N, C-alpha and C positions, 0 to 999 in steps of 0.2 A: 508425621511426615507423609506427604502425598506422592504418589507415583504419577508423573506427568509424561504423556507421550506427545511429542511434537511432530506433526505431519508437515514436512517441509523444513529445511534446516539452513536457510540462507542467513544473511546478515541481520535481518529483523529477528529471526528465531534465535540467533546467537545472543543478542542483547537480552531477549526474554529469558533465555536459559541462565544467563549470568544473574539476572534478578532473582530467578527461582533458586539457584544454588546459594546465593547469599542468604536466603531465608531458610536454608537447610532442606530443600526438597530434592527429590530423585527424578532425573530427567532421562528419557529415552528419545534420542533424536533420529528421525527417519528422513530419508531423501532417496532420489533415484540414482544418485552418484555418491561414492564414498568420500569421506573426509570433507564433507560440506562444512561451512563455518560453524554451525551450532554443534555438530558432532565433536568438534575439537574441545568443547567445554562441558559436554554432557557426560552422564554416567555410563550410558550404553548407546549403541547405534545399530540401526537396521538399514540396509540398502535394498530397495525394491521399488517398483512402479506402483504408486498409490492409485493408479487407474485400474490396477488389477484387483478387483474386489476380493477374490479368494486369498490373494497374498496379504491384503490389508487385514482381513479377518484373522488369518493365521498369526500375524504379528501381534494383533490385539489379544488373541487368545493366549499366546505365548507369554506376554508380559503382564496381562491383567491390570492395565492402568486404572487409576482412579479418575483421571482427567485426560481428555484428548484435546489438544490445541492445534487446529489447522493453521498453517502459515502460507499455503499456496492454493491455487485454484484447481490444479490437476489432481483431483481426488475423486474416487468413486463415492460421491456424497450420500447416495441412498443407503449405503451401509452404516452411516452414522446414526440413522434412526434406529437400526437394530442395536447398536452399542448403547444408545441412550435408554432403550427399553430394558436393557440388561443392567441398568444402574450406573453406567459410566457417564460422567459429566462431559458433554461436548460443548466447546467454547466457540461463540457465545451460546449457541444451541444448534441442534441438528437442522432445525427449520431455517435459522439464519444462514448457516453455511450453504445449505442447499439452494436457497434463493439467490444469494449474492455471488455464487460461482457462475451464474448464468445471467448475462445482461438482459435477456428477455424477461426473466422472472422479476428481477429487481426493478427494471424500468416500468413494467406493467403494474407492479405493486405501487410504485411511487406515483405514477401519473393517473392510472385508471381507478385504483382502489382508494388511494389516499388523497388524490386530487392535487398533488404537488406540481408546481410549474417545472416542466422539463422541456428540452428541445423536442421539436417534432421529429418523429422517427418511424421507420418501417423495418421489417425483417425480409430477408431474401435467402432462399436455398439454391436458386438457379440464377444464371446471368440475366435471363429475360425478366425475372421478378426484380432483380437488382436495378436493371436499366429503367424499368417502369417507375420504381421508387425514386430514382434519381431525377427523373423527369418531373415527378410530383413535388419533390422538395426543392429542386433547383440547385444552382451552383453559387458559391462553393458548398460542399457538403463533407461530412466526416464519415469514414467507413471503419468499422471495427469487427473483429471476430466476436461471436457471442461469448466465448470463453478465451481469455488471454491474460497476460500479466506484463508489466513493465513496458507497455506500449507496443508489444509484438503484434504485427499485422495491422496496425492503425495507420491511416493515411488521410490526407486532405485532397479532395478531388475538385479540380477547377473547371473541367470541361469534359465533353464526351470522350475525347481521345485518351483520357486517363482512367476511364472506368474499368476496362478489362484488367489492367495491371493491379488496380486497387482491389478488385474482386478476387483475383488470383492470390494476392498477398494475404488478404484476410482469411481466405479459406485454408491456405497452407499453414498459417501461423496460429490458427486456433488451437487451444488446448483441449485435450480430451477427445471424445468422439462426436462432439456436436458440430456438424458441418453446416453452419448457418452464419450469416453476417447481419449486422445492424447498420443501417445507413440513417444518418440524422442530419438535421439542418445545422449549418454552421452558425453559432452564436457570435455575433460581433461584440465580444466581451471586452471589457476594460482590463480585467484580470481574473485569475482563478485563485481560489483559496480552499484550504482544508479546515474543517472544524472537528478536532478530535473530541469525541463524545464518549463518556464513560458511564455505562449502565451498571448499577450496583444492586446487590441482593438486599431487599428491604430498606434501601437508602435512596436518596434522590439521585437522579441523573445529573452528572456534572459535565461542564464544557471547559476545554482549554482555551486560552486566547487564540483567535484565528491565526492561521499560518498562511502567508503568501507563498506562492511557488511558481516556478517557470519550468515548462517541459519542452523537450526537443524530441521529435519523433514519438510523442506519446509517453516519454519516460522522464522522470524527475531529474532536474539538473541542479537547481538550487531552491532553498526555502528560507523563510525568515519569519520571526515572531517578535513583536506583534505585527500583524497586518492591519493597517489602518482602514477602518470601515465605520460607517455611520452606526449609531446606536439602533436606529430603526432596521437597517439591513442585518445587523447582528441578531436582533431579536427574531427576525424572519428566518434566518438560517438556523438558529437554535430551535425554533418551533418545528421546522422541517425535520431536523436531525432527531428531535425527540419523537416525532410522529412515526418516522420510518423505523427507528430502533425499537420502539415500543411494539410495533406491529411484528417485527421479526423475532422478538423475545430473546432473553438470555443476558448474561453478564460478561462484561469485558470492555475493551476499548474498540471504538469504531472510527475509521477514517472516512468522514463524510465530505465529499468534494462538491464545490459550487462554482458557478460562473457569476461574476458581477458585471452587468452590462454598463455601458457608458451612461445609460439613463438611471443607473442605481438599482436596477431590478436584480434580485437574487434568484438564480435558477439552479435547481438540483441537477447534479451531473452524475456522480457515481458514489458507491459506498463499498468499503472493505470492512469485514467483521474481524479486524485484527489491527495490530500496530501498522502505521502507514509510513511509507518511505519518506514522505515530506516531513513526518514527525521526528526524523532523526535530528532535527534542529533542537529538540528538547534535551539532547545529550550535551548541549552547550550551557546547561544550568540556567536556562531562561525560565523554567518552571520549577517549583519546589520538588516535584517528582517527575522523572522522565516518563515518556509514554509507555515504556516497557515496565517500569515499576508500577505505574497506574494499572496496566493490563494485569500484571501479576496479582496485585491486591484485589482487583475486581473478580478475577478468576477464582481466587481462594476464598472469596466472601469476606475479606478483611476490610474494615471501614476506611474510607478516604474522606477526611473531614472537609477538605477544601483543596482547590487547585488555584494557585496564584502566581502571578508573574514576578520573577525576582530579577531578571536581566533581559535586555534585548539580545536576540540571538540570530545567527545566520549560518547556513550550511551550504557547502558546495561539494559536488561529487568528484571523485578521482576516477578517471576512465583509462582503460588500457589502450596503449597505442599499437599493440602487437598481438599476434597469436602465439600462445606459448603453453606447453605442458609442464613447464618448470616454474618455480617461484620467481616472481619478478623482483628486481632490485629497486627498492623504494628509497627516495631521498627524503629523509625525515628532518634534516637539519634546518631548512628554511622555516618550517612550521614551528619547530621547537625554539627558534630564535625569538619568536613573537610572543608577547604577553597576551593573555586572554584568548589563546588559540589552542585547539585540541585536534588530534587526528585519530581516526579509527581505520586500521587496515583489516579488511575482512578475511584475508588469507584464503581466498578461493584457490583450489588446486589447479585450475586452468584459467588462462586469460584469452579473451577474444577481443578483437578491435571494437572499442566502444563499450566494453563490458564494465560495469560498476565494480571497482576493486576496493574502494574505501571512501571516506568522507572527511572533510575538514569542517570543524565547527568553530565559530568565534562568538564572543559575547562582550557586552559592555553595559554601562548603566542604562536603565530605562529612560527613553527620551533622547538617546544619542543619535547621531547622524546615521540613519539606517542604510542609506546608499553607500556611505563609506564602509560600514560594517560588511555589507554584502560584497563590495569590491575586494575587501581584505580576504574574505573567505575564498572567493574565486581566484584571486591572485595566488594565494598559498596552495590551493588545490592544484593549480597548474604546475607548481614546482615539483610535485611529488613524482610524477611520471612524465612531465613535459607535455601534457595534453590539456587542451582547453575544455573546461566543463561543458561548453556549449556544443561540442562536436556531436554530430548525429551518428547514431549506430549504423 
């Protein structure tokens, strides 16, 4: 039995914890607030800010974990190198987590060191730098904090009048103590997709079938698998994902995001060194192993012989329509009436308008009408709390 410490205990961490517990492991779930989703299924819990390096070190020293699994961005990542030197396995690696928690590091690695095609971008710490970069890139453009999650602080800027508000939002919503923004060209893409990539210890890197997804306000709203893409474009995406994960090192699942332009060009967007929110569609039985089971096996060094498509799947998020410190009343009946439909309620202790509180997944035979399957997932998600999955936070 391994002792696993989870840094960040949201819905993705909860599903990973369930996979670990099913295999007889011991899990300590950590987050900045108590009773976070993963804490509800873990063996122990710790509540503290993971940006407090001394508090993080104290908790690690207290529990002496064999493995540390980061699930969020807001972590004092330089401490992970110390833990790794002490013999603690950091997932996928301290190098990978340190790079990918900061958009500057990962973007520079992808474009400058590895030569991958990315959107044109600049960094800015002041509004004057920001304005100069916007003039260079032109409109529309995309603004993001260097560190953030779930689309916080991200905006699309269409003209000079919107610059000040976009800069302010990105600065205020950035995670950690990195006060800098990235401004990048808007890619006139046909669609976005995620390629879940699994790096294994002493075994080949594997890829899940591509996942199509739609975001609102920079946050995932629906996803589906398989996403239809040409063989040439898929090979390009797999090559990019393989190159960047190899450079970052380590074992586990990675959510590698791409744009696909109307001309069929694949452009690297972002990367997460952990299960990806769009990958919750794998809970619909569309692959032989969910992204959380794949992550667990890779983390533990257990072999994954193959990943294959078993069903077509679709997911749609359940969003809160209210602010509440009390548990919400969920309508489960409509989802349960439907065949080949599943629901996950995350059981977050607080609700905020537009906060993701659960997900509906649906599946059918490979080759089914994907538009109809996506519509079914969105329709059912709307019945749970009465909110449209496309509402903006």
